[in-house]
C-alpha positions in Angstrom: 0.0 0.0 0.0 1.7 3.2 -1.1 1.9 6.5 0.6 -0.4 8.3 -1.9 -3.2 5.7 -1.4 -2.8 6.0 2.4 -3.3 9.8 2.2 -6.3 9.4 -0.1 -7.7 6.8 2.3 -7.3 9.0 5.3 -8.9 12.0 3.6 -11.8 9.8 2.4 -12.3 8.4 5.9 -12.4 11.8 7.4 -14.9 13.0 4.8 -17.0 9.9 5.5 -17.1 10.5 9.3 -18.1 14.1 8.6 -20.9 13.0 6.2 -22.2 10.3 8.6 -22.4 12.8 11.4 -25.0 14.8 9.4 -27.1 11.9 8.3 -29.1 9.0 9.8 -28.5 6.1 7.3 -31.2 3.6 6.9 -29.1 0.4 6.3 -25.6 -1.0 6.1 -24.0 -3.5 3.7 -20.6 -4.9 4.2 -19.6 -5.1 0.6 -17.7 -2.9 -1.8 -18.6 -1.7 -5.4 -15.7 -3.6 -6.9 -16.8 -6.9 -5.4 -18.7 -8.1 -8.5 -19.3 -11.8 -8.8 -19.8 -13.5 -12.2 -22.0 -16.6 -11.7 -21.8 -19.8 -13.6 -24.8 -18.9 -15.7 -23.2 -15.6 -16.7 -25.3 -13.4 -14.4 -23.7 -10.7 -12.3 -24.1 -10.2 -8.6 -23.2 -7.0 -6.7 -24.4 -5.6 -3.4 -26.1 -8.9 -2.8 -28.3 -8.4 -5.9 -28.2 -10.8 -8.9 -29.2 -8.8 -12.1 -32.1 -10.4 -13.8 -33.0 -12.6 -10.9 -33.3 -10.7 -7.6 -36.7 -9.1 -7.3 -37.4 -5.5 -6.1 -39.1 -7.1 -3.1 -36.0 -9.1 -2.3 -33.9 -5.9 -2.7 -36.1 -4.2 -0.1 -35.1 -7.0 2.3 -31.4 -6.8 1.4 -31.4 -3.1 2.1 -33.7 -3.3 5.0 -35.5 -0.4 3.4 -38.3 0.4 0.9 -37.2 2.2 -2.2 -39.1 5.2 -3.6 -40.6 3.9 -6.8 -41.1 6.3 -9.7 -41.6 6.3 -13.5 -38.7 7.9 -15.3 -39.3 9.3 -18.8 -36.3 10.2 -20.9 -36.5 12.2 -24.2 -33.6 12.0 -26.7 -32.6 14.6 -29.3 -35.2 13.2 -31.7 -38.0 13.6 -29.2 -38.3 9.8 -28.7 -39.4 8.9 -25.3 -38.1 5.9 -23.4 -39.4 4.7 -20.0 -37.9 3.2 -16.9 -39.5 2.1 -13.6 -37.0 2.7 -10.8 -36.7 2.3 -7.1 -34.3 4.7 -5.2 -32.8 4.1 -1.8 -31.2 7.1 -0.1 -28.6 7.2 2.6 -27.6 3.5 2.7 -24.2 2.6 4.1 -22.3 0.5 1.5 -18.9 -0.6 2.4 -18.6 2.1 5.1 -19.7 5.0 2.8 -23.1 6.6 2.6 -24.5 6.1 -0.9 -27.6 6.2 -3.0 -28.7 3.1 -4.9 -31.2 3.2 -7.8 -32.6 -0.1 -9.2 -34.3 -0.4 -12.6 -37.3 -2.8 -12.9 -36.8 -5.4 -15.7 -39.9 -4.4 -17.8 -40.3 -3.9 -21.5 -41.2 -0.6 -23.1 -44.7 -1.7 -23.9 -45.5 -2.5 -20.2 -43.9 0.8 -19.2 -46.0 2.7 -21.6 -49.1 1.2 -20.1 -47.9 2.4 -16.7 -47.3 5.8 -18.1 -50.8 6.0 -19.7 -52.4 5.0 -16.4 -50.9 8.1 -14.7 -53.0 10.4 -16.9 -51.8 13.6 -18.6 -48.0 13.8 -18.5 -46.0 16.8 -19.2 -44.5 17.0 -22.7 -40.9 18.2 -22.1 -37.4 17.7 -23.5 -36.0 17.0 -20.0 -35.9 13.8 -18.0 -39.0 13.7 -15.8 -39.9 11.6 -12.7 -43.5 10.7 -11.8 -44.8 9.1 -8.6 -47.0 6.0 -9.0 -49.8 4.8 -6.9 -49.5 1.9 -4.4 -51.5 -0.6 -6.5 -49.1 -0.3 -9.4 -46.1 -0.5 -7.1 -47.4 -3.6 -5.3 -48.2 -5.2 -8.6 -44.6 -5.2 -9.8 -42.7 -6.0 -6.5 -41.8 -9.4 -7.9 -40.1 -7.9 -11.0 -36.3 -8.7 -11.3 -33.7 -5.9 -11.1 -32.4 -5.0 -14.4 -29.6 -2.5 -13.6 -28.1 -1.0 -10.5 -26.8 2.6 -10.2 -24.6 3.2 -7.2 -23.8 6.9 -6.2 -21.4 7.3 -3.3 -21.6 10.7 -1.4 -17.8 10.7 -1.0 -15.7 10.8 -4.2 -13.3 7.9 -4.5 -11.0 9.7 -7.0 -9.6 8.2 -10.2 -6.5 6.7 -8.6 -8.6 4.8 -6.0 -10.9 3.6 -8.7 -8.0 2.3 -10.8 -6.4 0.6 -7.8 -9.6 -1.3 -6.9 -11.4 -1.9 -10.2 -8.3 -2.1 -12.4 -7.5 -0.3 -15.6 -10.7 0.4 -17.6 -11.0 -1.2 -21.0 -12.0 2.2 -22.3 -11.7 5.7 -20.9 -13.7 8.2 -22.9 -13.9 11.9 -22.5 -17.6 12.8 -23.0 -17.3 16.5 -22.4 -15.1 18.8 -20.2 -17.1 17.8 -17.1 -17.6 14.1 -17.7 -15.4 10.9 -18.2 -16.8 7.5 -19.0 -14.8 4.4 -17.9 -16.0 1.0 -19.1 -15.4 -2.4 -17.4 -17.3 -4.8 -19.7 -16.4 -8.0 -17.7 -18.2 -6.4 -14.7 -21.1 -5.1 -16.8 -20.0 -1.7 -15.4 -19.7 1.9 -16.6 -18.4 4.6 -14.3 -19.5 8.1 -15.1 -16.9 10.4 -13.5 -18.2 13.9 -13.1 -16.2 17.0 -12.3 -18.8 18.7 -10.2 -21.1 16.1 -8.8 -20.9 12.5 -7.4 -19.8 9.8 -9.7 -22.3 7.2 -11.0 -21.5 3.4 -11.1 -23.9 1.7 -13.4 -24.1 -2.2 -13.4 -26.0 -3.9 -16.3 -26.3 -7.6 -17.4 -23.5 -8.8 -19.6 -24.2 -8.7 -23.3 
């Protein structure tokens, strides 16, 4: 363990203590974001969740918390809408750090459109929008498997710590002056490294 890493670790620990002192986290998992298991059938497991198998209801039990379920509508440059049903868990402790986890329901676009239509008149906008859903819809999809996981730590790991723990990315792409995208295809992982906000670690099934 080199001196630079020790300094980074000490700074990160101090920041973590300061953040924990200001929050009351809901749950704690003794696992790290680089601990990704590839199962014999090719599935990926991270944070105790097996993509494509573990249900939203099971995730609630793993996190000892109920996620906030919303319909997310994204609009691309061609004004084409895509839908996601997501469950967000705030202020979990993951591997000693406070983080947010967002899970995507494994649902096709046709089913998601039906959910959208059931919500009534939705705003027509070019920006990503989030809509609350009623309890009946939420309860009806609790057994849906998790499709993707987005992990957002409140403390920035830093690029050196990411490389030391995840290894060298297969691809490091500069999206714009404020965003880097690092890809780890064997983990089903893309890390969105932002300049001015927390990084996003997105885990998806292997292609």
